[in-house]
C-alpha positions in Angstrom: 9.3 -40.9 -34.3 9.8 -38.4 -31.6 7.4 -35.5 -31.1 9.2 -32.2 -31.8 6.6 -30.2 -29.8 6.6 -32.5 -26.7 8.5 -30.0 -24.5 5.9 -27.3 -25.2 3.0 -29.7 -24.6 4.5 -30.5 -21.2 4.4 -26.8 -20.3 0.7 -26.7 -21.3 -0.2 -29.6 -19.1 1.6 -28.0 -16.1 -0.4 -24.8 -16.7 -3.7 -26.7 -16.8 -2.8 -28.3 -13.4 -2.5 -24.8 -11.8 -5.5 -22.8 -12.8 -5.3 -19.0 -13.0 -7.2 -17.1 -10.3 -7.4 -14.0 -12.4 -6.2 -12.0 -9.4 -3.2 -9.6 -9.5 -0.3 -10.2 -7.1 -0.6 -7.9 -4.1 2.1 -5.3 -3.2 1.3 -3.1 -0.2 3.8 -0.4 -1.4 6.4 0.5 -3.9 9.7 -1.3 -3.1 11.8 0.3 -5.8 13.0 3.1 -3.5 13.2 5.9 -6.1 12.4 9.5 -5.0 8.9 10.5 -6.1 7.1 13.9 -6.2 3.7 12.2 -5.7 2.5 9.2 -3.8 -0.5 7.3 -5.1 -2.8 6.1 -2.4 -4.8 3.3 -4.1 -8.1 2.4 -2.6 -10.5 -0.4 -3.3 -13.9 1.0 -2.1 -13.3 4.8 -2.4 -11.6 7.2 -4.8 -7.8 7.0 -4.8 -5.7 10.1 -4.2 -2.2 11.2 -5.1 -0.8 13.9 -2.8 2.5 15.7 -3.6 5.2 14.5 -1.2 6.2 18.1 -0.5 3.0 18.5 1.5 3.9 15.6 3.8 4.4 16.8 7.4 4.8 13.7 9.6 3.9 10.2 10.3 2.2 9.4 13.6 2.8 5.8 14.8 3.5 3.5 17.7 7.1 2.4 18.1 5.8 -0.9 19.6 3.3 -1.9 17.0 3.3 -2.0 13.2 -0.4 -2.4 12.6 -1.3 1.3 12.0 0.0 4.7 11.3 -1.3 8.1 10.2 0.2 10.3 7.5 -0.2 14.0 8.1 -0.3 16.3 5.1 -1.1 20.0 5.2 -4.6 19.4 3.8 -5.5 15.8 4.8 -4.6 13.1 7.3 -4.5 9.5 6.0 -5.1 6.7 8.5 -3.5 3.4 7.4 -4.3 0.1 9.2 -3.1 -3.4 8.5 -0.2 -5.8 9.3 3.6 -5.6 9.2 3.4 -1.9 8.1 6.8 -0.7 9.4 8.6 -0.9 6.0 5.7 0.9 4.3 5.8 3.7 6.8 9.6 4.0 6.5 9.5 4.1 2.7 7.0 7.0 2.9 9.0 8.8 5.5 12.1 8.6 3.3 10.2 10.0 0.4 10.8 6.9 -1.6 7.4 5.4 -2.1 5.5 5.9 -5.4 2.3 4.1 -4.2 0.6 2.3 -1.4 -2.5 0.1 -2.0 -5.3 -1.3 0.0 -5.7 -5.1 -0.1 -9.0 -6.7 -1.1 -9.4 -10.5 -1.5 -11.5 -10.1 -4.6 -8.8 -8.0 -6.4 -5.5 -9.5 -5.3 -4.0 -12.9 -4.6 -3.3 -13.6 -1.0 -0.1 -11.9 0.3 2.7 -14.0 1.7 3.0 -14.6 5.4 4.9 -11.8 7.1 4.4 -9.4 4.1 3.0 -5.9 4.7 -0.8 -5.7 4.1 -2.9 -2.6 4.1 -6.4 -3.5 5.3 -7.9 -0.1 5.3 -7.3 3.5 4.3 -9.2 6.4 5.7 -8.9 10.1 4.6 -9.6 12.7 7.3 -10.3 16.3 6.4 -12.3 19.3 7.6 -12.7 20.0 11.3 -11.2 16.6 12.4 -8.1 17.4 10.4 -7.8 20.8 12.0 -7.9 19.1 15.5 -5.2 16.6 14.4 -3.0 19.3 12.9 -3.3 21.6 15.9 -2.3 18.8 18.2 0.7 18.1 15.9 1.7 21.8 15.9 1.4 22.0 19.7 -1.9 23.8 19.9 -3.1 27.1 18.4 
């Protein structure tokens, strides 16, 4: 007699051979490309924020390197550091990025080679923000 559930049991044995890590897959940013009124900045070790995109002023970056950039908003600067960040920055500049998120090995499975990875996010406000914005505006 043949086993009518054999095909399902094979799937179970394959699942047993590849144990679940319990970690979520990592995405550095929203790749859907839809216009969004807010962008969620998801952090691992500090509170996350969700600024309205209408307050976005500019992105400061190096044309030669894609390992860091700073987002300037009217009330906060957001320093982003990581690897392969050019597509992340471009999605934000085009107003088509619903979220960015910081990577942490305890939370997420390891990203693929060459994929964007946000290693740190730092919010800058207060006097330091005023210094940055005055430089951006060309002085006071």
